[in-house]
TILUM-644365 format. One record per residue (C-alpha): residue in three letters; x, y, z; residue number from 1. Coordinates in nm, 3 decimals, always signed. Example, Ala and Ser with C-alpha at 12.3 -4.5 7.8 and 13.67 -1.06 7.14 Angstrom:
<rs>
- mifi; X; Y; Z; kemi
- ALA; +1.230; -0.450; +0.780; 1
- SER; +1.367; -0.106; +0.714; 2
</rs>
This chain:
<rs>
- mifi; X; Y; Z; kemi
- MET; -3.178; -10.106; +14.965; 1
- LYS; -2.903; -9.826; +14.998; 2
- LYS; -3.184; -9.522; +14.964; 3
- LEU; -3.381; -9.732; +15.251; 4
- PHE; -3.087; -9.718; +15.453; 5
- LEU; -3.014; -9.365; +15.401; 6
- THR; -3.348; -9.224; +15.451; 7
- THR; -3.372; -9.415; +15.781; 8
- LEU; -3.028; -9.290; +15.885; 9
- LEU; -3.148; -8.943; +15.813; 10
- VAL; -3.459; -8.969; +16.009; 11
- MET; -3.279; -9.099; +16.360; 12
- ALA; -3.010; -8.793; +16.262; 13
- PHE; -3.287; -8.525; +16.201; 14
- SER; -3.504; -8.636; +16.535; 15
- THR; -3.191; -8.629; +16.750; 16
- VAL; -3.124; -8.275; +16.627; 17
- VAL; -3.518; -8.159; +16.670; 18
- PHE; -3.564; -8.317; +16.990; 19
- GLY; -3.205; -8.233; +17.147; 20
- GLN; -3.202; -8.561; +17.341; 21
- GLU; -2.867; -8.675; +17.483; 22
- ILE; -2.776; -9.028; +17.678; 23
- ILE; -2.513; -8.909; +17.938; 24
- GLU; -2.288; -9.152; +18.189; 25
- LEU; -2.199; -9.089; +18.500; 26
- GLY; -1.927; -9.211; +18.681; 27
- ASN; -1.848; -9.240; +19.061; 28
- SER; -1.836; -8.893; +19.207; 29
- GLN; -1.882; -8.687; +18.894; 30
- SER; -1.985; -8.377; +18.871; 31
- MET; -2.028; -8.279; +18.491; 32
- CYS; -2.151; -7.982; +18.306; 33
- ILE; -2.444; -8.036; +18.089; 34
- THR; -2.549; -7.697; +17.940; 35
- GLY; -2.471; -7.332; +17.978; 36
- LYS; -2.065; -7.294; +17.947; 37
- GLY; -2.019; -7.303; +17.568; 38
- VAL; -1.975; -7.530; +17.260; 39
- GLY; -1.687; -7.792; +17.376; 40
- GLN; -1.759; -7.770; +17.738; 41
- ASP; -2.167; -7.911; +17.709; 42
- ALA; -2.219; -8.258; +17.764; 43
- ALA; -2.567; -8.174; +17.561; 44
- LYS; -2.641; -7.904; +17.358; 45
- ASN; -2.976; -7.717; +17.430; 46
- PRO; -3.098; -7.606; +17.104; 47
- TYR; -3.320; -7.323; +17.332; 48
- ALA; -2.998; -7.145; +17.489; 49
- ASP; -3.101; -6.814; +17.421; 50
- VAL; -3.424; -6.794; +17.577; 51
- ASN; -3.564; -6.934; +17.881; 52
- SER; -3.626; -7.311; +17.832; 53
- PHE; -3.676; -7.657; +18.011; 54
- ALA; -3.465; -7.947; +18.061; 55
- ILE; -3.632; -8.297; +18.073; 56
- VAL; -3.399; -8.516; +18.263; 57
- GLU; -3.492; -8.913; +18.334; 58
- ASN; -3.251; -9.104; +18.488; 59
- ILE; -3.232; -9.472; +18.350; 60
- GLY; -2.985; -9.618; +18.542; 61
- ALA; -2.966; -9.780; +18.855; 62
- ASN; -2.853; -9.522; +19.113; 63
- SER; -2.944; -9.154; +19.232; 64
- PHE; -2.759; -8.832; +19.100; 65
- SER; -2.846; -8.475; +19.159; 66
- ILE; -2.921; -8.218; +18.932; 67
- ARG; -2.770; -7.864; +18.989; 68
- VAL; -2.874; -7.506; +18.853; 69
- GLN; -2.655; -7.216; +18.898; 70
- LYS; -2.585; -6.900; +18.719; 71
- GLU; -2.219; -6.802; +18.696; 72
- ALA; -2.108; -6.931; +19.047; 73
- SER; -2.438; -6.902; +19.246; 74
- ILE; -2.599; -7.242; +19.276; 75
- ILE; -3.013; -7.158; +19.207; 76
- LYS; -3.162; -7.483; +19.270; 77
- GLU; -3.051; -7.853; +19.385; 78
- ILE; -3.299; -8.150; +19.302; 79
- VAL; -3.194; -8.555; +19.365; 80
- VAL; -3.341; -8.776; +19.079; 81
- ASN; -3.386; -9.160; +19.161; 82
- PRO; -3.374; -9.453; +18.923; 83
- ASN; -3.670; -9.463; +18.708; 84
- GLU; -3.804; -9.100; +18.816; 85
- THR; -3.821; -8.802; +18.537; 86
- LYS; -3.823; -8.397; +18.619; 87
- LYS; -3.851; -8.118; +18.417; 88
- VAL; -3.664; -7.833; +18.567; 89
- ILE; -3.658; -7.456; +18.421; 90
- LEU; -3.349; -7.308; +18.274; 91
- LEU; -3.362; -6.932; +18.249; 92
- LYS; -3.144; -6.748; +17.991; 93
- ALA; -2.742; -6.770; +18.110; 94
- TYR; -2.869; -7.100; +18.326; 95
- GLU; -2.602; -7.332; +18.358; 96
- LEU; -2.709; -7.676; +18.412; 97
- TYR; -2.489; -7.959; +18.611; 98
- PHE; -2.501; -8.324; +18.725; 99
- ASP; -2.374; -8.492; +19.015; 100
- SER; -2.312; -8.826; +19.088; 101
- GLU; -2.192; -9.011; +19.353; 102
- LYS; -2.216; -9.405; +19.221; 103
- PRO; -2.239; -9.437; +18.805; 104
- THR; -2.550; -9.380; +18.635; 105
- LYS; -2.731; -9.320; +18.328; 106
- ALA; -2.951; -9.024; +18.234; 107
- LYS; -3.124; -8.894; +17.923; 108
- VAL; -3.198; -8.520; +17.877; 109
- SER; -3.368; -8.335; +17.635; 110
- PHE; -3.468; -7.979; +17.627; 111
- GLU; -3.820; -7.805; +17.568; 112
- LYS; -3.878; -7.411; +17.465; 113
- ALA; -4.062; -7.242; +17.770; 114
- LYS; -4.350; -7.065; +17.641; 115
- ALA; -4.364; -6.677; +17.678; 116
- TYR; -4.645; -6.566; +17.935; 117
</rs>
């Protein structure tokens, strides 16, 4: 029984690391750095931060929020994500990803390596 429990626990931990998927709770009037600032400052770990990647963002909450992509202090793109909507956003190397919310909601974010052209 202990082996089954341990195996299940390891599989769950491994799948979280492999897919880099995170659930993030956003509060009232909150801006949150999701990835791009560094260890201890990011809400989610992008396993592909050293190359171009995609962030797959799903709004699993009841209220909309926006995604902000920026490099240093320059805003590159802003996208609204409505409830039950999923957006796929390119993150070039050194880009930062932020979530901005006016009302409480939840988001699921995962990352995917961009294919070279």
